[in-house]
C-alpha positions as CSV (number, residue, x, y, z in Angstrom):
1,M,-0.1,0.1,0.0
2,K,1.7,3.1,-0.8
3,K,1.3,6.6,0.7
4,P,-1.2,8.8,-1.2
5,E,-0.5,12.3,-2.5
6,I,-2.4,15.2,-0.6
7,L,-3.3,17.3,-3.5
8,A,-4.5,20.9,-2.1
9,P,-6.0,23.9,-4.4
10,A,-4.2,27.2,-4.7
11,G,-6.2,29.8,-6.0
12,D,-3.5,32.1,-5.9
13,F,0.2,32.8,-4.8
14,S,-0.6,33.2,-1.1
15,R,-3.3,30.2,-1.0
16,L,-0.3,28.1,-2.7
17,I,1.8,28.8,0.1
18,Y,-0.3,27.9,2.7
19,A,-0.9,24.5,1.2
20,L,2.7,23.6,1.1
21,E,3.1,24.9,4.9
22,Y,0.2,22.8,5.9
23,G,1.4,19.7,4.4
24,A,0.3,19.3,0.7
25,D,2.6,17.0,-1.5
26,A,1.2,18.8,-4.7
27,V,-0.9,21.9,-5.3
28,Y,-3.4,22.3,-8.4
29,V,-3.6,26.0,-9.9
30,G,-5.3,27.6,-12.6
31,G,-3.5,30.0,-15.2
32,E,-5.4,33.0,-16.7
33,E,-6.6,31.0,-19.6
34,F,-8.5,27.3,-20.0
35,S,-9.1,27.1,-16.2
36,L,-12.5,26.0,-14.9
37,R,-12.4,28.6,-11.8
38,A,-12.8,31.7,-13.1
39,A,-13.7,33.2,-9.7
40,A,-10.4,32.3,-8.2
41,G,-7.4,34.6,-8.3
42,N,-5.4,32.4,-11.0
43,F,-1.8,32.6,-12.0
44,S,-0.4,35.2,-14.6
45,R,2.4,33.6,-16.8
46,A,5.0,35.2,-14.8
47,E,3.4,34.1,-11.3
48,L,3.2,30.6,-12.6
49,K,6.9,30.4,-13.5
50,R,7.6,31.9,-10.1
51,A,5.1,29.3,-8.5
52,V,6.8,26.2,-10.4
53,E,10.3,27.6,-8.8
54,Y,8.8,28.1,-5.4
55,V,6.9,24.6,-5.2
56,H,10.0,22.9,-6.9
57,G,12.1,24.5,-4.1
58,K,10.2,22.6,-1.6
59,Q,10.5,19.4,-3.3
60,K,7.0,19.3,-4.2
61,K,4.6,19.3,-7.5
62,I,2.6,21.6,-9.1
63,Y,-0.2,20.8,-11.7
64,V,-2.0,23.3,-13.8
65,A,-5.7,23.0,-15.0
66,C,-6.6,23.3,-18.4
67,N,-10.0,21.5,-18.1
68,V,-12.3,23.8,-20.1
69,I,-14.4,22.2,-22.9
70,P,-12.7,24.4,-25.5
71,R,-14.5,26.3,-28.5
72,N,-12.3,26.8,-31.8
73,E,-11.1,30.0,-30.8
74,E,-10.0,28.6,-27.6
75,M,-8.4,25.7,-29.3
76,D,-6.5,27.9,-31.6
77,R,-4.7,29.6,-28.8
78,L,-4.0,26.1,-27.0
79,P,-0.8,24.8,-28.6
80,E,1.3,28.1,-27.4
81,Y,0.0,27.8,-23.9
82,A,0.8,24.3,-23.7
83,A,4.3,24.9,-24.9
84,F,4.5,27.9,-22.5
85,L,3.7,25.1,-19.7
86,Q,6.2,22.7,-20.3
87,E,8.9,25.6,-20.6
88,A,7.9,26.8,-17.2
89,G,8.4,23.4,-15.7
90,V,5.0,22.4,-14.6
91,D,4.7,18.6,-13.3
92,A,1.1,17.9,-15.0
93,A,-1.8,19.5,-16.9
94,I,-5.2,18.5,-16.1
95,I,-7.4,17.8,-18.9
96,S,-10.6,17.0,-19.9
97,D,-11.0,17.1,-23.6
98,M,-9.8,14.7,-26.3
99,G,-8.7,17.7,-28.4
100,S,-6.8,19.4,-25.8
101,F,-5.1,16.2,-24.7
102,S,-3.7,15.9,-28.1
103,V,-2.6,19.3,-28.4
104,F,-0.6,18.7,-25.2
105,R,0.8,15.4,-26.4
106,R,2.2,17.1,-29.3
107,Y,3.3,20.5,-27.9
108,A,4.2,19.6,-24.3
109,P,5.5,16.1,-24.5
110,K,7.5,16.4,-21.3
111,V,4.3,17.5,-19.1
112,E,2.2,14.5,-17.6
113,I,-1.3,14.5,-18.4
114,H,-4.0,13.9,-15.8
115,V,-7.5,13.2,-17.0
116,S,-10.1,15.7,-15.3
117,T,-12.7,14.5,-13.5
118,Q,-14.9,16.5,-15.9
119,A,-13.9,13.6,-18.3
120,N,-16.1,11.8,-16.1
121,V,-14.3,8.4,-16.4
122,T,-16.3,5.8,-14.2
123,N,-14.9,2.4,-15.5
124,Y,-11.5,0.7,-16.1
125,E,-11.8,0.5,-19.8
126,T,-12.0,4.1,-20.1
127,C,-8.9,4.6,-17.8
128,M,-7.4,1.9,-19.7
129,A,-8.2,3.7,-23.3
130,W,-6.6,7.4,-21.4
131,Y,-3.6,5.1,-20.3
132,H,-2.9,3.8,-23.6
133,L,-3.1,7.3,-25.1
134,G,-0.3,8.4,-22.7
135,A,-2.3,9.8,-19.5
136,K,-0.3,9.6,-16.6
137,R,-3.1,9.8,-14.0
138,V,-7.1,9.6,-13.9
139,V,-9.1,11.8,-11.9
140,L,-12.0,9.7,-11.2
141,A,-15.6,10.9,-11.4
142,R,-17.0,11.9,-8.0
143,E,-20.2,9.5,-8.8
144,L,-18.2,6.3,-8.1
145,S,-18.5,4.3,-4.8
146,L,-15.5,3.0,-3.2
147,D,-16.0,-0.5,-4.3
148,E,-16.2,0.8,-8.0
149,I,-12.8,2.5,-7.4
150,I,-11.4,-0.8,-5.8
151,Q,-12.4,-2.6,-9.0
152,I,-10.9,-0.3,-11.3
153,R,-7.5,0.0,-9.4
154,R,-7.4,-3.9,-9.4
155,R,-8.1,-3.7,-13.4
156,V,-5.5,-1.1,-14.5
157,P,-1.9,-0.9,-14.4
158,E,0.1,-0.2,-11.4
159,D,1.8,2.8,-13.0
160,L,-1.4,4.4,-14.0
161,E,-2.5,6.7,-10.9
162,L,-5.8,7.2,-9.5
163,E,-6.8,10.6,-8.3
164,A,-10.2,11.2,-6.2
165,F,-11.7,13.9,-4.5
166,V,-12.1,13.6,-0.5
167,H,-13.4,16.8,0.6
168,G,-15.0,19.8,-0.7
169,A,-18.3,21.2,-2.6
170,M,-20.3,18.8,-4.7
171,C,-22.1,19.6,-8.1
172,M,-25.9,18.4,-8.6
173,A,-24.6,17.6,-12.2
174,Y,-22.6,14.8,-13.3
175,S,-19.0,15.6,-12.3
176,G,-19.8,19.2,-13.0
177,R,-21.3,19.0,-16.6
178,C,-24.0,21.4,-15.8
179,L,-25.6,23.6,-18.4
180,L,-27.7,25.8,-16.0
181,S,-25.7,28.6,-15.4
182,Q,-25.1,29.2,-18.9
183,F,-28.8,28.7,-19.8
184,M,-30.0,31.0,-16.8
185,T,-27.3,33.8,-16.8
186,G,-25.0,33.2,-19.8
187,R,-22.1,32.1,-17.7
188,D,-20.5,28.9,-18.9
189,S,-19.8,26.5,-15.8
190,N,-17.7,24.7,-18.3
191,R,-15.6,27.2,-18.7
192,G,-15.1,28.3,-15.2
193,Y,-17.9,31.0,-15.1
194,C,-20.6,28.7,-13.0
195,A,-23.2,31.1,-11.0
196,Q,-24.4,28.2,-8.9
197,P,-27.9,28.3,-9.7
198,C,-28.4,25.0,-8.2
199,R,-28.3,26.9,-4.5
200,W,-30.9,29.2,-5.5
201,K,-34.6,28.6,-4.3
202,Y,-37.3,28.2,-6.5
203,A,-40.8,29.2,-6.7
204,L,-43.8,28.6,-9.3
205,V,-45.0,31.8,-11.0
206,E,-48.5,31.5,-13.3
207,E,-48.1,33.4,-16.3
208,K,-51.4,35.5,-15.7
209,R,-50.4,36.2,-12.2
210,P,-46.9,38.0,-12.4
211,G,-45.8,38.7,-9.2
212,Q,-47.3,36.0,-7.5
213,Y,-44.9,33.2,-6.3
214,F,-46.3,30.0,-5.2
215,P,-43.9,28.1,-3.1
216,V,-42.9,24.3,-4.4
217,E,-41.9,23.4,-0.5
218,E,-39.8,20.0,0.1
219,S,-40.0,21.4,3.7
220,G,-40.7,24.1,5.6
221,N,-37.5,25.9,4.5
222,G,-38.7,25.9,0.6
223,T,-37.5,23.9,-2.4
224,L,-33.8,23.3,-2.4
225,F,-33.7,20.1,-4.8
226,M,-30.2,20.9,-6.3
227,N,-28.5,22.0,-3.1
228,S,-26.1,19.6,-2.0
229,K,-24.2,18.7,0.9
230,D,-20.4,18.7,1.2
231,L,-18.0,15.8,0.9
232,S,-16.1,14.8,3.6
233,M,-14.0,11.6,4.1
234,I,-12.0,12.4,7.0
235,E,-13.5,9.5,8.8
236,H,-12.6,7.1,6.3
237,V,-9.2,7.4,5.4
238,P,-7.9,4.1,6.1
239,E,-10.4,2.9,3.6
240,L,-9.2,5.1,0.9
241,C,-5.7,4.2,1.5
242,E,-6.5,0.5,1.3
243,A,-8.3,1.0,-1.8
244,G,-5.0,2.2,-3.8
245,I,-5.8,5.6,-4.2
246,S,-2.8,7.6,-5.6
247,S,-4.0,11.1,-4.7
248,F,-6.4,12.5,-2.5
249,K,-7.7,15.8,-4.1
250,I,-9.0,18.6,-1.8
251,E,-11.7,20.9,-3.6
252,G,-11.3,24.6,-3.2
253,R,-9.6,26.9,-5.3
254,I,-11.9,29.7,-4.7
255,K,-11.7,29.0,-0.8
256,T,-9.5,31.0,1.5
257,E,-5.8,30.7,3.0
258,Y,-7.5,29.5,6.2
259,Y,-9.7,27.0,4.7
260,V,-6.9,25.4,2.7
261,A,-4.4,25.3,5.6
262,V,-7.2,23.9,7.9
263,I,-8.5,21.0,5.7
264,T,-4.9,20.4,4.2
265,Q,-3.5,19.8,7.5
266,A,-6.3,17.6,8.9
267,Y,-5.6,15.2,5.8
268,R,-2.2,15.3,6.2
269,R,-2.2,14.3,9.8
270,A,-4.9,11.6,9.2
271,V,-2.8,10.0,6.5
272,D,0.4,10.0,8.2
273,D,-1.1,8.5,11.1
274,C,-2.9,5.6,9.1
275,F,0.8,4.7,7.7
276,T,2.7,5.2,11.0
277,D,-0.1,3.5,13.3
278,V,-3.5,3.0,12.2
279,I,-4.2,2.8,15.9
280,A,-2.9,6.5,16.4
281,Y,-5.6,7.5,13.6
282,G,-8.4,6.0,15.4
283,K,-7.4,8.0,18.9
284,N,-6.8,11.3,16.8
285,L,-9.7,10.7,14.9
286,S,-11.9,13.3,17.1
287,S,-9.1,15.8,16.3
288,Y,-9.5,15.4,12.6
289,V,-12.9,15.7,12.5
290,Q,-13.0,18.8,14.6
291,Q,-10.3,20.5,12.2
292,V,-12.6,20.0,9.3
293,D,-15.8,21.3,11.2
294,M,-13.4,24.8,12.0
295,V,-14.2,25.9,8.2
296,S,-17.3,27.0,7.1
297,H,-19.2,24.3,5.1
298,R,-22.5,23.1,4.4
299,P,-23.6,19.9,6.1
300,Y,-21.1,17.0,5.6
301,Y,-21.6,13.6,4.0
302,T,-19.7,10.7,1.9
303,G,-20.8,11.3,-1.4
304,F,-21.3,8.3,-3.3
305,Y,-18.6,6.3,-1.7
306,F,-20.9,4.4,0.4
307,P,-24.1,3.7,-1.2
308,D,-25.3,1.2,1.3
309,L,-25.5,4.0,3.8
310,N,-28.2,5.4,1.8
311,E,-27.2,8.7,2.6
312,N,-29.2,11.8,1.1
313,G,-26.8,14.4,-0.6
314,Q,-29.2,17.1,-0.5
315,S,-29.5,19.9,1.9
316,Y,-32.9,20.5,2.9
317,N,-32.1,23.8,4.8
318,E,-31.3,27.1,3.9
319,P,-28.6,27.1,1.3
320,S,-26.3,28.7,3.8
321,Y,-22.8,27.6,5.6
322,I,-22.5,26.0,9.0
323,R,-20.2,28.4,10.9
324,N,-19.1,26.8,14.5
325,Y,-15.9,28.5,14.5
326,D,-14.6,32.1,13.4
327,L,-11.1,33.1,12.1
328,V,-10.2,36.0,14.3
329,G,-6.9,36.6,13.8
330,M,-3.7,35.7,11.4
331,I,-0.2,35.3,13.5
332,Y,2.4,36.7,11.3
333,G,5.2,36.4,14.0
334,Y,6.0,35.7,17.4
335,D,7.7,38.6,19.9
336,A,10.0,36.2,22.0
337,L,11.1,39.0,24.2
338,R,7.7,40.2,25.3
339,R,6.4,36.7,24.7
340,R,3.7,37.9,22.5
341,L,1.7,36.9,19.4
342,L,1.8,39.3,16.3
343,V,-1.6,39.1,15.2
344,T,-3.6,41.0,12.5
345,E,-7.3,40.9,13.5
346,K,-9.7,39.3,11.3
347,N,-12.8,39.7,13.5
348,K,-13.3,41.3,16.8
349,I,-11.1,40.0,19.9
350,N,-12.2,40.5,23.3
351,A,-9.6,40.1,26.4
352,G,-10.4,37.0,28.1
353,D,-11.8,35.1,25.0
354,E,-10.9,31.0,24.6
355,L,-8.8,31.0,21.2
356,I,-7.7,28.2,19.2
357,I,-4.2,28.5,17.7
358,V,-3.7,26.7,14.2
359,E,-0.3,26.1,13.3
360,A,1.4,23.9,10.6
361,G,2.8,20.6,12.1
362,Q,1.2,21.3,15.3
363,P,-2.0,20.1,17.1
364,L,-4.5,22.4,17.9
365,R,-3.8,24.4,21.1
366,T,-6.4,26.4,23.2
367,F,-5.7,29.4,25.4
368,H,-7.4,32.4,26.8
369,A,-6.4,35.7,25.6
370,N,-6.0,37.7,28.9
371,R,-3.9,40.4,27.9
372,I,-4.6,41.9,24.6
373,F,-2.4,45.1,23.4
374,D,-2.7,47.7,20.5
375,E,0.4,48.4,18.0
376,A,1.6,51.2,20.2
377,G,1.8,48.7,23.4
378,A,-1.3,50.1,25.2
379,Q,-3.2,47.2,27.0
380,I,-7.2,47.2,25.6
381,L,-10.0,45.3,26.3
382,F,-11.0,44.3,22.8
383,A,-9.7,44.9,19.2
384,P,-12.4,46.9,17.4
385,H,-11.0,47.4,13.9
386,P,-10.7,44.4,11.1
387,E,-7.0,44.3,10.0
388,M,-6.1,46.1,13.2
389,K,-2.7,44.8,14.4
390,L,-2.1,43.6,18.0
391,T,-0.2,41.4,20.2
392,I,-1.4,39.0,22.6
393,E,0.4,37.4,25.4
394,Y,1.2,33.8,24.9
395,D,3.9,32.1,26.5
396,K,5.2,29.6,23.5
397,Y,6.9,30.5,20.2
398,V,4.4,30.3,17.4
399,S,5.3,30.4,13.8
400,S,3.9,32.6,11.1
401,H,1.4,31.6,8.8
402,S,-0.8,30.6,11.9
403,F,-4.3,31.3,12.8
404,L,-6.5,32.3,15.9
405,V,-9.9,30.7,15.9
406,R,-12.9,31.2,18.1
407,K,-15.5,28.9,18.8
408,N,-19.1,30.1,18.4
409,K,-21.2,30.0,21.3
410,I,-24.1,27.7,20.5
């Protein structure tokens, strides 16, 4: 059983840094063209070159998403872009389209090709077809059960890598092949501009009664028949490892640095414990669960992995996020002389608050912020302004790129 790669999203350079700091083996990014996340910060060509140098300096890998379903005018530009990615030294391109695959084979033969989940691969024969064409990895469709993945792993060559999503938002369409956004708003989801109409609330209007909305209710909260829950497999990491999955993919190129760091670290710790001592995984499971609960999210479920559980992937409540914790500060340093955390405030911090420190490579730590000080050094009862610089007494060193989090009162 080979240790799987932890693959984290990086919507921009800052999130890339946090992903690597918090344990990712590889990151996937998008350029300013051909990527399915137009809302992410994305990388200019100069930034991509810099990112490759930075990632390789950490002995990690970087993959570039080129997974749009291209039209003719986009295809005309793709050969030059593929050649640029090879020259930049990226480790792999994530491709969903057969024509794009052919372009990369011709113009960037040194770049590994990973077949995107947008290609909807659900069986071993399709995996073999991509393998014989030259694919190094297949990102399996999210609609597969764990048993189906195990069967694919048994029937494809060992050197064909299998990647699977383990955490993040799900789509109501078949691995993202959705036309609702384009039809309703003109924003093409297959080019990265999805407006997420599946999260909207709907009602009926009879043509002779304009302005009169008739609810179509699944529950007292209205009609949310396309509103999916979020995937979380943190409680099933041993099964995923045993299935022979090569790469654990975390969704979220438009998520924050905090989200990327916290979720990446949870899976990093879980996988490491599984390969060190699976008993340790069981002992620490509650802390992993706590950590993935520390980001805002829709209700969690296990997606299509375990159909026998008969889990319902729809979320019938309001299409809002669960926020059990608030990010209140970013730690950018430690004053060893005065024994204080150097903090940029994100949400109001009060003297006496019980806070949690999230630090790369460290377990979660809880303390009371009994004494806080403004930038001039004056002791204060609370920090009133977002982005305010302050210091908080704490008697142990904490590295930069750490976070302060507060649990919400129920």
